[in-house]
C-alpha positions as CSV (number, residue, x, y, z in Angstrom):
1,X,0.0,-0.1,0.0
2,X,1.2,3.5,-1.0
3,X,-0.1,6.4,1.1
4,X,0.3,10.0,-0.1
5,X,-0.4,13.2,1.3
6,X,-1.2,16.6,-0.1
7,X,-0.4,19.8,1.3
8,X,-1.6,23.4,0.4
9,X,0.6,26.1,2.2
10,X,0.9,29.7,2.5
11,X,3.6,31.3,5.1
12,X,3.6,28.2,7.3
13,X,7.4,28.3,8.3
14,X,6.6,27.5,12.1
15,X,5.0,24.2,11.5
16,X,5.7,22.9,8.0
17,X,8.9,21.1,8.6
18,X,7.7,19.3,11.7
19,X,4.0,18.4,9.8
20,X,6.0,16.8,6.9
21,X,8.4,14.9,9.1
22,X,5.7,13.6,11.5
23,X,3.5,12.2,8.7
24,X,6.5,10.5,7.1
25,X,7.2,9.1,10.0
26,X,3.6,7.6,10.5
27,X,3.0,5.7,7.5
28,X,2.8,8.5,4.4
29,X,5.3,7.6,1.5
30,X,5.0,11.0,-0.3
31,X,4.3,14.2,0.2
32,X,2.8,16.7,-2.9
33,X,2.9,20.3,-1.6
34,X,1.6,23.3,-3.3
35,X,3.3,26.5,-2.3
36,X,0.8,29.3,-2.6
37,X,2.9,32.5,-2.8
38,X,4.9,31.9,0.6
39,X,7.0,35.1,1.6
40,X,8.5,33.4,4.5
41,X,10.9,30.4,4.7
42,X,8.2,27.9,3.8
43,X,9.2,26.9,0.3
44,X,12.8,26.7,1.3
45,X,12.0,24.1,4.1
46,X,10.0,22.4,1.6
47,X,12.8,22.2,-0.7
48,X,14.8,20.6,1.7
49,X,12.4,17.8,1.5
50,X,12.2,17.4,-2.2
51,X,16.0,17.0,-2.0
52,X,15.6,13.9,0.1
53,X,13.0,12.4,-2.6
54,X,10.1,12.7,-0.2
55,X,8.1,15.7,-1.5
56,X,7.1,16.8,-4.7
57,X,6.6,20.7,-4.9
58,X,4.4,22.6,-7.0
59,X,4.0,26.2,-7.2
60,X,0.9,28.0,-7.5
61,X,0.6,31.8,-8.3
62,X,-3.2,32.2,-8.1
63,X,-4.6,34.3,-5.3
64,X,-8.3,33.7,-5.3
65,X,-8.5,30.9,-3.0
66,X,-9.4,28.1,-5.3
67,X,-8.1,25.6,-2.7
68,X,-10.3,22.9,-3.9
69,X,-9.1,23.2,-7.4
70,X,-5.5,23.0,-6.3
71,X,-6.1,20.4,-4.0
72,X,-8.0,18.1,-6.5
73,X,-4.9,18.4,-8.9
74,X,-2.5,17.3,-6.3
75,X,-5.0,14.4,-5.3
76,X,-4.9,13.4,-8.9
77,X,-1.4,13.5,-9.4
78,X,-0.8,11.2,-6.5
79,X,-3.1,8.8,-8.3
80,X,-1.0,8.9,-11.3
81,X,2.5,8.4,-9.4
82,X,1.0,5.3,-7.9
83,X,-0.8,6.1,-4.8
84,X,-3.4,3.7,-3.0
85,X,-4.7,6.1,-0.5
86,X,-4.6,10.0,-0.3
87,X,-4.8,12.0,2.8
88,X,-5.8,15.6,2.0
89,X,-4.2,17.7,4.7
90,X,-3.3,21.2,6.1
91,X,-0.3,22.4,7.8
92,X,-1.9,22.8,11.1
93,X,-3.4,19.3,11.2
94,X,-1.7,16.3,12.6
95,X,-3.5,12.8,12.0
96,X,-2.9,10.5,14.7
97,X,-3.6,7.0,14.3
98,X,-5.3,5.4,17.4
99,X,-3.4,1.9,16.8
100,X,-0.5,1.4,14.6
101,X,0.2,4.0,11.8
102,X,-1.8,5.8,9.2
103,X,-1.5,2.8,6.8
104,X,-2.6,0.5,9.5
105,X,-5.7,2.4,10.1
106,X,-6.7,2.9,6.2
107,X,-6.0,-0.9,5.6
108,X,-9.1,-1.7,7.8
109,X,-11.6,0.6,5.6
110,X,-14.0,-2.2,4.1
111,X,-13.3,-2.6,0.3
112,X,-16.4,-0.9,-0.8
113,X,-15.9,2.2,1.1
114,X,-14.1,4.7,-1.1
115,X,-13.3,7.7,1.3
116,X,-13.1,8.2,5.1
117,X,-14.2,11.4,7.3
118,X,-11.8,11.8,10.2
119,X,-12.8,14.0,13.1
120,X,-10.8,16.9,14.4
121,X,-10.3,18.4,17.6
122,X,-8.9,22.0,18.2
123,X,-5.9,22.4,20.5
124,X,-6.3,25.6,22.7
125,X,-3.8,28.3,22.1
126,X,-1.3,29.7,24.9
127,X,-1.2,33.2,25.9
128,X,2.9,33.0,25.6
129,X,3.7,30.3,23.2
130,X,7.4,29.1,24.5
131,X,8.5,26.6,22.0
132,X,7.0,24.6,19.1
133,X,3.2,24.8,19.0
134,X,2.9,21.2,18.2
135,X,4.8,20.3,21.4
136,X,3.6,23.0,23.7
137,X,-0.2,23.1,22.8
138,X,-1.4,20.2,24.7
139,X,-5.0,21.1,25.9
140,X,-7.6,19.8,23.5
141,X,-11.3,20.7,23.1
142,X,-13.4,17.7,23.4
143,X,-16.4,19.2,21.2
144,X,-14.7,21.4,19.1
145,X,-16.2,24.5,17.0
146,X,-15.2,26.4,14.0
147,X,-14.3,30.1,13.8
148,X,-18.1,31.1,13.7
149,X,-19.3,28.6,16.3
150,X,-20.7,25.5,14.2
151,X,-19.5,22.2,15.0
152,X,-16.0,21.5,13.4
153,X,-16.2,19.6,10.5
154,X,-13.9,16.6,9.8
155,X,-11.3,16.0,6.8
156,X,-11.5,13.4,4.1
157,X,-9.1,10.8,2.9
158,X,-9.9,8.7,0.0
159,X,-8.7,5.8,-2.2
160,X,-6.5,7.3,-5.1
161,X,-8.2,7.6,-8.4
162,X,-7.5,10.1,-11.4
163,X,-11.3,11.6,-11.4
164,X,-11.5,12.6,-7.8
165,X,-12.6,16.0,-6.9
166,X,-11.8,17.4,-3.7
167,X,-14.5,19.6,-2.0
168,X,-13.6,22.9,-0.6
169,X,-11.7,22.9,2.6
170,X,-10.9,19.1,2.3
171,X,-14.2,18.2,3.9
172,X,-15.2,15.5,1.4
173,X,-14.7,14.1,-2.0
174,X,-16.5,12.8,-4.9
175,X,-15.7,10.6,-7.9
176,X,-17.8,8.1,-9.8
177,X,-14.8,5.4,-9.2
178,X,-15.2,5.8,-5.6
179,X,-17.9,4.1,-3.4
180,X,-19.3,4.8,-0.2
181,X,-17.8,7.2,2.6
182,X,-17.7,6.2,5.8
183,X,-16.7,7.8,9.2
184,X,-13.7,6.5,11.0
185,X,-12.5,6.3,14.7
186,X,-9.5,4.8,13.8
187,X,-7.7,8.3,13.2
188,X,-8.2,11.6,14.8
189,X,-6.9,14.9,13.7
190,X,-4.9,17.5,16.0
191,X,-5.8,20.9,14.7
192,X,-4.0,23.8,15.4
193,X,-5.5,26.7,14.1
194,X,-4.6,29.5,16.5
195,X,-0.9,29.2,17.3
196,X,-0.3,33.0,17.8
197,X,-2.1,36.2,16.9
198,X,0.7,37.5,14.4
199,X,0.5,33.9,12.7
200,X,-3.6,34.2,12.7
201,X,-3.6,37.7,11.4
202,X,-1.2,36.9,8.5
203,X,-3.7,34.0,7.6
204,X,-6.6,35.9,7.7
205,X,-5.2,39.0,5.7
206,X,-3.9,36.4,2.9
207,X,-6.9,34.1,2.9
208,X,-9.7,36.6,3.3
209,X,-8.6,39.0,0.6
210,X,-8.1,36.0,-1.5
211,X,-11.4,34.6,-1.0
212,X,-13.0,38.2,-1.8
213,X,-11.1,37.8,-5.3
214,X,-13.0,34.6,-6.2
215,X,-15.9,35.3,-8.3
216,X,-16.8,31.6,-8.9
217,X,-17.5,30.5,-5.3
218,X,-21.0,31.4,-4.0
219,X,-21.2,33.6,-1.1
220,X,-22.1,31.0,1.6
221,X,-18.9,29.3,0.7
222,X,-16.0,30.3,3.1
223,X,-18.0,32.2,5.8
224,X,-15.7,32.3,8.3
225,X,-13.1,33.7,5.9
226,X,-15.2,36.4,5.0
227,X,-16.4,37.2,8.6
228,X,-12.9,37.4,10.0
229,X,-11.6,39.3,7.1
230,X,-14.2,41.8,8.0
231,X,-13.1,41.9,11.4
232,X,-9.6,42.3,10.4
233,X,-10.6,45.2,8.2
234,X,-12.6,46.7,11.1
235,X,-9.9,46.5,13.6
236,X,-11.6,44.2,15.8
237,X,-9.8,40.9,15.0
238,X,-7.6,41.2,17.9
239,X,-10.2,41.4,20.4
240,X,-12.0,38.4,18.8
241,X,-8.8,36.4,19.0
242,X,-8.0,37.6,22.5
243,X,-11.6,36.2,23.7
244,X,-10.8,32.8,22.4
245,X,-10.1,30.2,25.2
246,X,-6.6,30.0,25.9
247,X,-4.5,27.6,28.3
248,X,-4.3,28.6,31.7
249,X,-7.4,31.0,31.6
250,X,-9.7,30.7,34.5
251,X,-12.8,29.5,32.1
252,X,-10.6,26.9,30.8
253,X,-9.6,25.4,34.2
254,X,-13.4,25.3,35.1
255,X,-14.2,23.5,31.7
256,X,-11.4,21.0,32.5
257,X,-12.7,20.4,35.8
258,X,-16.2,19.5,33.8
259,X,-14.3,17.3,31.2
260,X,-14.9,19.6,28.4
261,X,-11.3,20.3,28.0
262,X,-8.6,17.8,28.2
263,X,-4.9,17.6,28.4
264,X,-3.8,15.5,25.7
265,X,0.2,14.9,25.4
266,X,0.1,12.0,23.2
267,X,1.4,14.2,19.9
268,X,3.7,16.3,22.1
269,X,5.4,13.0,23.6
270,X,5.6,11.2,20.1
271,X,7.0,14.6,18.6
272,X,9.7,14.8,21.4
273,X,10.9,11.2,21.2
274,X,11.0,11.0,17.3
275,X,10.9,14.2,15.0
276,X,12.2,16.8,17.7
277,X,15.1,14.5,18.6
278,X,16.6,14.7,15.1
279,X,17.1,17.8,13.0
280,X,14.3,18.0,10.3
281,X,15.0,19.3,6.9
282,X,15.0,23.1,6.9
283,X,15.5,23.6,10.6
284,X,11.8,24.1,11.1
285,X,11.6,21.9,14.4
């Protein structure tokens, strides 16, 4: 079984090396990365992995948030390169197999099922981050919600096929060649959307403006991008971010006592023993 992963990135130098190194250590054979106009060290870090033969790098100059088109292109390329399964990932998402590795989990999917949906949990930000976010952020929201308060949707992995279409946000796929879809509990995703205000503001500035330039997607698509970009323009995004629950806040301690937030050190310990013990390409860890 060959497992490929796709990554669409823009200015993710704080996490990209650890993301790629981790997933390669957990069963991924090859990563296809599309770099969309990064101006930080992201592309240089990815190039180190390409020289090692672990990554195929695509440059995308578009600036209209056509995310679903760019990920679909990578997913189809993976099929042409011999993949059996494809994980469509983001730089702030770490796919954690409950047992074994990611291949072990996907091999258990019934043959008639062409794709799986994997739940995500948000990892809470810290008021002052000292160290790598994947290692230091260890409080997990049990029932996570998105930026606008709706339940956090899962992400899709699928059997490789050259006619697949990946939906906006990687929340699902469609293809005449694939069978039914199912939810799986064999994998979970640790999600790190709020690593620092500077990182988050840059993300909204880039993505929100790009979303407004897209004249194809209907207005109901990407609502969180549009709303948060409005807040950025209005000067209220920082207040919105500061109001998020952060590790150490009194409210968080109360929610932990009720079991709504838990300390989850599985990823942190794994990275400390594996990825962070060796110098990942690019020095991103």
